[in-house]
C-alpha positions as CSV (number, residue, x, y, z in Angstrom):
1,X,-321.7,-80.1,-115.5
2,X,-320.7,-82.1,-112.5
3,X,-318.3,-85.0,-113.0
4,X,-317.5,-88.0,-110.8
5,X,-315.4,-91.1,-111.2
6,X,-318.4,-93.4,-112.2
7,X,-319.5,-91.0,-115.0
8,X,-316.5,-89.2,-116.3
9,X,-316.8,-86.6,-118.9
10,X,-314.4,-86.5,-121.8
11,X,-312.0,-83.6,-121.3
12,X,-310.4,-81.6,-124.0
13,X,-307.2,-81.3,-122.0
14,X,-305.2,-84.1,-120.6
15,X,-302.9,-84.6,-117.5
16,X,-299.3,-84.6,-118.9
17,X,-297.5,-84.8,-115.5
18,X,-298.5,-85.8,-112.0
19,X,-296.8,-86.0,-108.8
20,X,-298.3,-87.2,-105.6
21,X,-297.0,-87.7,-102.0
22,X,-298.3,-90.0,-99.3
23,X,-297.2,-91.6,-96.1
24,X,-298.5,-94.1,-93.5
25,X,-300.5,-92.6,-90.5
26,X,-297.6,-93.3,-88.2
27,X,-295.3,-91.0,-90.1
28,X,-297.9,-88.4,-90.5
29,X,-298.3,-88.3,-86.7
30,X,-294.6,-87.8,-86.2
31,X,-294.6,-85.1,-88.8
32,X,-297.3,-83.3,-86.9
33,X,-295.6,-83.6,-83.6
34,X,-292.5,-82.3,-85.1
35,X,-294.5,-79.2,-86.4
36,X,-295.8,-78.6,-83.0
37,X,-292.3,-78.8,-81.4
38,X,-290.8,-76.6,-84.1
39,X,-293.6,-74.1,-83.7
40,X,-293.0,-73.9,-80.0
41,X,-289.4,-73.0,-80.6
42,X,-288.1,-76.3,-79.1
43,X,-285.9,-76.9,-82.3
44,X,-284.0,-74.6,-84.6
45,X,-285.4,-76.3,-87.7
46,X,-288.4,-78.5,-88.6
47,X,-285.9,-81.2,-89.9
48,X,-284.2,-81.3,-86.6
49,X,-287.5,-81.6,-84.8
50,X,-288.7,-84.5,-87.0
51,X,-285.3,-86.4,-86.5
52,X,-285.7,-85.9,-82.8
53,X,-289.3,-87.3,-82.9
54,X,-288.2,-90.4,-84.8
55,X,-285.3,-91.0,-82.3
56,X,-287.1,-90.2,-79.1
57,X,-290.2,-92.4,-79.7
58,X,-287.8,-95.4,-80.0
59,X,-286.5,-95.1,-76.5
60,X,-288.9,-96.3,-73.8
61,X,-288.3,-98.4,-70.7
62,X,-288.9,-101.7,-72.5
63,X,-287.2,-101.0,-75.8
64,X,-283.7,-102.1,-76.9
65,X,-281.8,-100.7,-79.8
66,X,-278.4,-100.0,-81.2
67,X,-278.3,-96.9,-79.1
68,X,-278.2,-97.9,-75.4
69,X,-279.8,-94.8,-74.1
70,X,-282.3,-94.4,-71.3
71,X,-284.8,-91.5,-71.4
72,X,-286.7,-90.3,-68.5
73,X,-290.4,-90.0,-69.5
74,X,-290.7,-86.6,-67.7
75,X,-288.1,-85.2,-70.1
76,X,-290.0,-82.9,-72.5
77,X,-289.0,-82.2,-76.1
78,X,-288.2,-78.4,-75.3
79,X,-285.3,-79.6,-73.2
80,X,-281.5,-79.7,-74.3
81,X,-281.3,-82.7,-71.9
82,X,-283.2,-84.7,-74.6
83,X,-280.4,-84.4,-77.0
84,X,-277.7,-85.0,-74.5
85,X,-279.5,-88.3,-73.5
86,X,-280.3,-89.5,-76.9
87,X,-277.1,-88.7,-78.7
88,X,-274.3,-88.5,-76.1
89,X,-273.0,-92.0,-76.9
90,X,-272.9,-91.4,-80.7
91,X,-271.4,-88.0,-80.2
92,X,-268.5,-89.5,-78.2
93,X,-268.2,-92.5,-80.6
94,X,-267.8,-90.6,-83.8
95,X,-264.4,-89.4,-84.8
96,X,-266.0,-86.5,-86.7
97,X,-268.0,-85.2,-83.8
98,X,-265.9,-86.3,-80.9
99,X,-264.4,-82.7,-80.5
100,X,-267.9,-81.5,-79.4
101,X,-269.1,-81.8,-75.8
102,X,-272.8,-81.7,-76.6
103,X,-275.1,-81.7,-79.5
104,X,-275.8,-78.0,-79.2
105,X,-272.2,-77.2,-80.0
106,X,-272.3,-78.8,-83.5
107,X,-272.9,-76.2,-86.2
108,X,-276.5,-76.3,-87.5
109,X,-275.8,-78.0,-91.0
110,X,-273.6,-80.5,-89.5
111,X,-276.0,-81.1,-86.6
112,X,-278.7,-82.1,-89.2
113,X,-276.4,-84.5,-90.8
114,X,-275.5,-86.0,-87.4
115,X,-279.1,-86.3,-86.5
116,X,-279.9,-88.1,-89.6
117,X,-277.0,-90.6,-89.1
118,X,-278.2,-91.3,-85.5
119,X,-281.9,-91.8,-86.8
120,X,-281.0,-94.3,-89.4
121,X,-279.5,-96.7,-86.5
122,X,-282.7,-96.9,-84.8
123,X,-285.2,-99.8,-85.1
124,X,-287.9,-97.3,-85.2
125,X,-286.5,-95.8,-88.3
126,X,-286.1,-99.2,-90.1
127,X,-289.7,-100.1,-89.1
128,X,-291.1,-97.0,-90.5
129,X,-289.1,-97.4,-93.8
130,X,-290.5,-101.0,-94.1
131,X,-294.1,-99.5,-93.6
132,X,-293.5,-97.0,-96.4
133,X,-292.0,-99.6,-98.8
134,X,-295.0,-101.7,-98.1
135,X,-297.2,-99.0,-99.2
136,X,-295.2,-98.7,-102.3
137,X,-295.6,-102.4,-103.1
138,X,-299.4,-102.0,-102.5
139,X,-299.5,-98.9,-104.7
140,X,-297.7,-100.8,-107.5
141,X,-300.1,-103.7,-107.3
142,X,-303.1,-101.5,-107.7
143,X,-301.4,-99.7,-110.4
144,X,-301.2,-102.8,-112.4
145,X,-304.5,-104.4,-111.5
146,X,-306.9,-101.6,-111.3
147,X,-305.5,-98.2,-112.2
148,X,-303.7,-99.1,-115.4
149,X,-305.8,-98.6,-118.6
150,X,-307.4,-101.6,-120.1
151,X,-304.8,-101.7,-122.9
152,X,-302.1,-101.6,-120.4
153,X,-303.4,-104.5,-118.3
154,X,-301.6,-107.5,-119.3
155,X,-301.7,-111.1,-117.9
156,X,-300.8,-111.8,-114.3
157,X,-297.3,-113.1,-115.4
158,X,-296.6,-109.8,-117.4
159,X,-297.0,-106.6,-115.5
160,X,-297.2,-103.3,-117.5
161,X,-295.8,-101.2,-114.6
162,X,-292.6,-101.9,-112.8
163,X,-289.7,-100.1,-111.1
164,X,-286.0,-100.5,-110.7
165,X,-284.2,-99.2,-107.7
166,X,-281.5,-96.4,-108.3
167,X,-278.2,-96.2,-106.7
168,X,-278.9,-93.1,-104.7
169,X,-281.8,-90.9,-103.6
170,X,-283.6,-87.9,-105.3
171,X,-285.1,-84.7,-104.3
172,X,-283.7,-84.9,-100.8
173,X,-285.3,-88.4,-100.4
174,X,-283.0,-91.1,-99.3
175,X,-284.0,-93.8,-101.8
176,X,-285.3,-93.6,-105.3
177,X,-286.3,-95.7,-108.2
178,X,-287.2,-95.4,-111.8
179,X,-290.8,-96.1,-112.8
180,X,-291.4,-98.1,-116.1
181,X,-294.4,-98.7,-118.2
182,X,-293.8,-101.4,-120.7
183,X,-290.1,-101.0,-120.0
184,X,-290.3,-97.3,-121.1
185,X,-289.1,-94.7,-118.6
186,X,-292.3,-93.2,-117.2
187,X,-291.6,-91.5,-113.9
188,X,-289.8,-91.8,-110.6
189,X,-290.4,-93.0,-107.2
190,X,-288.5,-91.6,-104.1
191,X,-289.0,-92.5,-100.4
192,X,-287.6,-92.6,-97.0
193,X,-288.7,-92.4,-93.4
194,X,-286.3,-89.6,-92.8
195,X,-288.2,-87.6,-95.5
196,X,-291.5,-88.6,-94.2
197,X,-293.1,-90.7,-96.8
198,X,-293.2,-91.4,-100.6
199,X,-293.1,-89.3,-103.7
200,X,-294.4,-90.7,-107.0
201,X,-294.1,-88.7,-110.3
202,X,-295.6,-89.9,-113.6
203,X,-294.2,-88.3,-116.8
204,X,-296.4,-87.7,-119.8
205,X,-295.7,-91.3,-121.0
206,X,-296.8,-92.6,-117.6
207,X,-300.0,-90.5,-117.5
208,X,-301.1,-91.9,-120.8
209,X,-301.3,-95.3,-119.2
210,X,-303.5,-94.3,-116.3
211,X,-307.1,-94.6,-116.0
212,X,-307.6,-91.4,-114.3
213,X,-311.0,-91.9,-112.7
214,X,-309.8,-95.1,-111.1
215,X,-306.6,-93.4,-110.0
216,X,-308.8,-90.7,-108.4
217,X,-310.8,-93.4,-106.5
218,X,-307.6,-95.0,-105.3
219,X,-306.0,-91.8,-104.1
220,X,-309.3,-90.9,-102.4
221,X,-308.8,-94.0,-100.2
222,X,-305.2,-93.5,-99.4
223,X,-304.1,-91.9,-96.1
224,X,-302.3,-88.5,-96.1
225,X,-302.2,-88.2,-99.9
226,X,-301.5,-84.9,-101.5
227,X,-300.8,-83.7,-105.1
228,X,-297.8,-81.7,-105.3
229,X,-297.5,-81.1,-109.0
230,X,-300.2,-81.2,-111.8
231,X,-299.5,-80.4,-115.5
232,X,-302.4,-80.0,-117.8
233,X,-302.0,-79.8,-121.6
234,X,-304.2,-78.7,-124.3
235,X,-303.3,-79.8,-127.9
236,X,-304.5,-77.7,-130.8
237,X,-303.4,-79.8,-133.8
238,X,-304.7,-77.3,-136.4
239,X,-302.9,-74.3,-134.8
240,X,-306.1,-72.3,-134.5
241,X,-304.6,-70.4,-131.7
242,X,-300.9,-69.7,-132.4
243,X,-298.1,-68.7,-129.9
244,X,-298.4,-65.2,-131.3
245,X,-302.1,-65.2,-130.4
246,X,-301.2,-66.1,-126.8
247,X,-298.6,-63.3,-126.8
248,X,-301.2,-60.9,-127.8
249,X,-303.4,-62.3,-125.0
250,X,-300.6,-61.5,-122.6
251,X,-300.3,-57.9,-123.7
252,X,-304.1,-57.6,-123.3
253,X,-303.9,-58.7,-119.7
254,X,-305.5,-62.1,-120.3
255,X,-302.8,-63.9,-118.2
256,X,-303.4,-61.5,-115.2
257,X,-305.8,-62.5,-112.4
258,X,-304.5,-60.1,-109.8
259,X,-303.0,-56.7,-109.5
260,X,-299.5,-58.4,-109.8
261,X,-298.6,-58.9,-113.4
262,X,-296.7,-62.3,-114.0
263,X,-293.3,-62.5,-115.4
264,X,-292.8,-63.9,-119.0
265,X,-290.2,-64.9,-121.6
266,X,-290.5,-65.4,-125.3
267,X,-288.1,-67.8,-127.1
268,X,-287.5,-68.4,-130.9
269,X,-285.4,-71.1,-132.4
270,X,-284.3,-71.9,-135.8
271,X,-281.4,-72.1,-138.1
272,X,-278.9,-70.0,-140.1
273,X,-279.4,-70.1,-143.8
274,X,-277.1,-68.9,-146.6
275,X,-278.2,-66.0,-148.7
276,X,-278.1,-66.0,-152.5
277,X,-274.9,-65.0,-154.3
278,X,-276.5,-62.0,-155.8
279,X,-277.6,-60.8,-152.2
280,X,-274.0,-61.4,-150.9
281,X,-272.6,-59.3,-153.7
282,X,-275.0,-56.6,-153.0
283,X,-274.4,-56.7,-149.2
284,X,-270.6,-56.6,-149.8
285,X,-270.9,-53.7,-152.2
286,X,-273.0,-51.7,-149.7
287,X,-271.3,-52.5,-146.3
288,X,-267.8,-53.8,-147.2
289,X,-268.1,-57.2,-145.9
290,X,-269.9,-60.4,-146.8
291,X,-273.1,-61.4,-144.9
292,X,-273.3,-65.1,-145.2
293,X,-276.3,-66.2,-143.2
294,X,-279.9,-65.2,-142.5
295,X,-281.6,-66.2,-139.2
296,X,-284.7,-68.2,-139.9
297,X,-287.1,-68.9,-137.0
298,X,-288.4,-72.2,-138.3
299,X,-287.8,-74.1,-135.1
300,X,-290.8,-73.0,-133.3
301,X,-291.8,-70.2,-130.8
302,X,-292.3,-70.8,-127.0
303,X,-293.9,-68.4,-124.6
304,X,-293.6,-68.9,-120.9
305,X,-295.9,-66.9,-118.5
306,X,-295.4,-67.0,-114.7
307,X,-292.7,-68.6,-112.5
308,X,-292.3,-72.2,-111.4
309,X,-291.1,-71.1,-108.0
310,X,-294.4,-69.4,-107.3
311,X,-296.3,-72.7,-108.1
312,X,-298.1,-71.6,-111.3
313,X,-296.8,-71.2,-114.8
314,X,-298.1,-71.6,-118.4
315,X,-296.1,-72.4,-121.5
316,X,-297.3,-72.4,-125.0
317,X,-295.1,-73.7,-127.8
318,X,-295.2,-75.0,-131.4
319,X,-294.9,-78.7,-130.8
320,X,-295.5,-79.6,-134.4
321,X,-292.2,-77.8,-135.4
322,X,-290.5,-79.3,-132.2
323,X,-291.5,-82.8,-133.3
324,X,-290.9,-82.0,-136.9
325,X,-294.4,-83.5,-137.7
326,X,-295.2,-83.7,-141.4
327,X,-298.8,-84.6,-140.7
328,X,-299.5,-81.9,-138.0
329,X,-296.9,-79.2,-138.6
330,X,-299.2,-76.4,-137.1
331,X,-299.7,-78.3,-133.8
332,X,-299.7,-75.8,-130.8
333,X,-299.6,-77.0,-127.3
334,X,-300.7,-74.9,-124.2
335,X,-299.6,-76.4,-120.7
336,X,-300.6,-75.2,-117.3
337,X,-298.1,-76.3,-114.5
338,X,-299.5,-76.2,-111.0
339,X,-297.4,-76.8,-107.9
340,X,-298.5,-77.1,-104.2
341,X,-296.8,-73.9,-103.3
342,X,-299.3,-71.7,-101.2
343,X,-302.1,-73.7,-102.7
344,X,-303.9,-77.1,-102.3
345,X,-304.5,-79.0,-105.4
346,X,-307.7,-80.9,-105.0
347,X,-307.9,-84.5,-106.0
348,X,-311.2,-83.7,-108.0
349,X,-308.8,-81.8,-110.2
350,X,-307.9,-85.0,-111.8
351,X,-311.4,-85.5,-113.1
352,X,-312.2,-82.2,-114.5
353,X,-308.9,-81.0,-116.0
354,X,-310.8,-78.8,-118.4
355,X,-312.4,-76.6,-115.6
356,X,-309.1,-76.2,-113.8
357,X,-307.3,-75.2,-117.1
358,X,-310.1,-72.7,-117.9
359,X,-310.1,-71.1,-114.4
360,X,-306.3,-70.7,-114.4
361,X,-306.1,-67.7,-116.8
362,X,-308.7,-65.6,-118.8
363,X,-306.8,-66.6,-121.9
364,X,-307.6,-70.3,-121.3
365,X,-311.4,-69.7,-120.8
366,X,-312.3,-70.8,-124.2
367,X,-311.9,-74.4,-123.2
368,X,-315.2,-74.7,-121.2
369,X,-317.7,-72.6,-119.3
370,X,-317.0,-74.5,-116.0
371,X,-314.5,-73.3,-113.4
372,X,-312.6,-75.2,-110.9
373,X,-310.4,-72.7,-109.0
374,X,-307.1,-73.8,-107.5
375,X,-306.8,-70.9,-105.2
376,X,-303.7,-69.7,-103.5
377,X,-303.7,-69.7,-99.7
378,X,-302.4,-66.8,-97.7
379,X,-299.0,-67.3,-96.3
380,X,-299.1,-66.6,-92.7
381,X,-295.7,-65.7,-91.0
382,X,-294.9,-68.0,-88.3
383,X,-293.4,-66.2,-85.5
384,X,-291.5,-67.6,-82.5
385,X,-290.9,-64.9,-79.9
386,X,-287.5,-66.4,-78.6
387,X,-286.1,-66.8,-82.2
388,X,-287.3,-63.4,-83.3
389,X,-285.8,-61.7,-80.3
390,X,-282.6,-63.7,-80.9
391,X,-282.4,-62.7,-84.5
392,X,-283.0,-59.0,-83.7
393,X,-280.3,-59.0,-81.1
394,X,-277.8,-60.4,-83.7
395,X,-278.9,-57.7,-86.2
396,X,-278.6,-55.0,-83.6
397,X,-275.0,-56.1,-82.7
398,X,-274.0,-56.2,-86.3
399,X,-275.5,-52.6,-87.0
400,X,-275.1,-50.6,-83.8
401,X,-272.4,-52.3,-81.5
402,X,-269.6,-49.8,-82.7
403,X,-272.0,-46.8,-82.1
404,X,-272.8,-48.1,-78.6
405,X,-269.1,-48.6,-78.0
406,X,-268.5,-45.0,-79.1
407,X,-271.1,-43.8,-76.6
408,X,-269.6,-45.8,-73.8
409,X,-265.9,-45.0,-74.4
410,X,-265.6,-41.8,-76.3
411,X,-268.5,-40.0,-74.9
412,X,-268.0,-41.8,-71.5
413,X,-271.7,-42.4,-70.9
414,X,-272.8,-44.9,-68.4
415,X,-274.8,-47.9,-69.2
416,X,-278.0,-46.3,-67.7
417,X,-277.4,-43.1,-69.7
418,X,-276.9,-45.1,-73.0
419,X,-280.1,-47.0,-72.4
420,X,-282.0,-43.6,-71.5
421,X,-280.8,-42.0,-74.8
422,X,-281.7,-45.0,-76.9
423,X,-285.1,-45.6,-75.5
424,X,-286.1,-42.0,-74.9
425,X,-289.9,-41.6,-75.6
426,X,-290.8,-45.3,-75.5
427,X,-293.3,-46.9,-73.2
428,X,-292.1,-50.0,-71.4
429,X,-294.6,-52.1,-73.5
430,X,-293.3,-50.7,-76.8
431,X,-291.7,-53.9,-78.4
432,X,-291.2,-54.9,-81.9
433,X,-294.4,-56.1,-83.7
434,X,-292.8,-59.3,-84.7
435,X,-292.3,-60.3,-81.1
436,X,-295.7,-59.0,-80.2
437,X,-297.3,-61.4,-82.8
438,X,-295.4,-64.2,-81.2
439,X,-297.8,-63.7,-78.2
440,X,-294.9,-62.6,-75.9
441,X,-296.0,-60.5,-73.0
442,X,-293.3,-58.0,-71.6
443,X,-292.8,-58.4,-67.9
444,X,-295.1,-56.6,-65.5
445,X,-297.0,-55.1,-68.5
446,X,-300.3,-55.2,-66.6
447,X,-298.9,-53.4,-63.7
448,X,-297.5,-50.8,-65.9
449,X,-300.8,-50.0,-67.8
450,X,-302.9,-49.8,-64.6
C-alpha cells in the first residue's frame, strides 16, 4: 500500500521522538568546503577546517572586520600561511596564547578553542548566525500555522508552540532553547553557525501535536534537512504480546537480521514485601536467622535489544505498570529507536511508520506486510596518506626506537646496515596498505617496475 502526504494511511504505530537538523545553503556550502579541505589533509580535524572556512571567506580585499587582516587570494587552504595571516593578530593579543609564535604551536584541543573564539569575532559568523535564527523563526511560524494539528491551532493572538532561550548551549551547539507546546516542555532547539545549522527535537508530547503529513511536506521543501533520530512506538493496550514473549523472540533469533547478534539487557523492577509471621518462624528455625522480605517483581519488566551507539535499538516494557494504570494494567509498549549513524533515515519514514517498524526486526513483522528498510551504509575508511604515514612513524618510534638504538650502539651497525636488515626481502614499492589506499605513489615506482 503506497502512502503519501495527501492520502495518509492510519498507522498502528506512532512517532514518539523526532530530531531533525537543517541549515541555510550558505552554511551547507562552507561545510562541504571544509570536508574537502579536511579530506585533502590540509587540516588536522574537520572542525578546524570548518572554522578556517568561516574566517577565511570573511577576508577579501573590500571587507572590513574586527580582525584587521589582509589575505592574498593566491593563498590556498593547504598552507600554514593562511593561519598565520588570519590569526596572528589575535594570537599576539591574547594573554592565554601570547606564548605561542604561530597557530601550529598551540596544542590541538586548545587550537580548536582558539579558532572558535576568532570565528565568533567575524561579521561573517554573525551574518550566518542571523540566517540560522531567521530559519528558526520561519520554522516556528509554519509550526503554528500549518504543521500543528487542528486541535493545537489557536487564534493568531495565542500560539500553541513557542520556545524560551536557555542560558547556555546544548549537544555542542552554541545556543539552545526549550520548546513548549501549550506551555508544556515538548522538546529542544539548538543552533549556531559554528556548529553548522539547527537541531530541533520533539519529545513524545511534542510529536502528539504535529500533523505528520504536513510536517513531511514542510521538511521536503526545506534545504539541507536530515532526520538524525526517529523513535517509533507500538502500544499493545491489552498486553497480547508480553515482554517475556519478546524475550522468547530474542532467543529464537527474531531480533537478528545479520550474522552479528545484537546485545541485550533485561531489567525487572518491584518492591520488597514482608513475609508472614509463620513463614518467618519457619525460616528462622531452618536457617537460624529471620528472613524479612520477599522480592516481588511488580514494577514491570523491560527488555533492551541493540545499542544506541550503533544507531538502532529496540525496547519493550510494561508501560501499564510503569504508569500504574488501573484501566490498562497490561499495557505493553514496543519502541524502535533509529539514529543516523551509518544510515540515512528517509523523510518518507515519517508517513509510513508501520512499514519502518515491521522492517526493523522479524519480531515486529506482525504489524504489517509492508516493508520500508532503513539500511545501513557501509562505513568507508577515509585515508589521508600524509596523516597515515605520520601516525605509523609515531607508532614505530614508540615500539621499536629502543631496538634500533640497540642495533646502532650495542651491535655497532651503520645506518645502511640497519635499514638493510629491517627491510630485507622487500621490494621498493612494498608500502603499508593504508598508505596505498590513500593513493600515494612511492617515488620512482614506474622506473623500478620496468
